[in-house]
C-alpha positions, 0 to 999 in steps of 0.5 A: 490508476489514472496518472495525476489522480489521488488513489485510495485502497483499504485492505481489511485483514481477517483470518479464516472464518470460524463458525460464521465469524471472521475475526480480524487478523491481529496486527502486532504492535510496533509494526512499520508499514511501507508502500513502494512503487518500483520500475521492476520487481527486483529493483532495490534502488530508491522507489518512484513512490514511497508511502509510510505511516508518516504523512508526506507529499506522496500520501499516508498509510493509516493502520487500524487494529482493534478486536473488531477490525484490522485494516490498512488504509493506503492513500496515494496523492495525485502529485505522486503519480503525476508524470508516471505513465507506464507499467510498474511494480508495487508492494505493501510491506509490513516491517520493511527492511527487517528479517520479519518483512512481509509483503501483504500485497504485490503486483503490477501497477499500470498508471495511464494518462486520463484525458480531461473532458 
């Protein structure tokens, strides 16, 4: 991800195809969502970037769940990554900080400066 740039990811959630049709994965009502970026995979302090379904200067998560589509749209704003050159660890959580917490996406996030033309 280029440092100081906005980034957007769309995660479409579906279950195994049945008869050529891939139904959407049901997103239970009342779920909460959180995207976090941390310095190490085991870091449990305040995240460097935290995005929820409440719009903030870091971005916003928009969840769509219908009979035809289950999608999580993650938007991280440019200001959230402005001074973070380096390697980090990120996770997209459903129901974070609960006994039913589930990590949908997790892994290494590389933020690199992008020279201006």
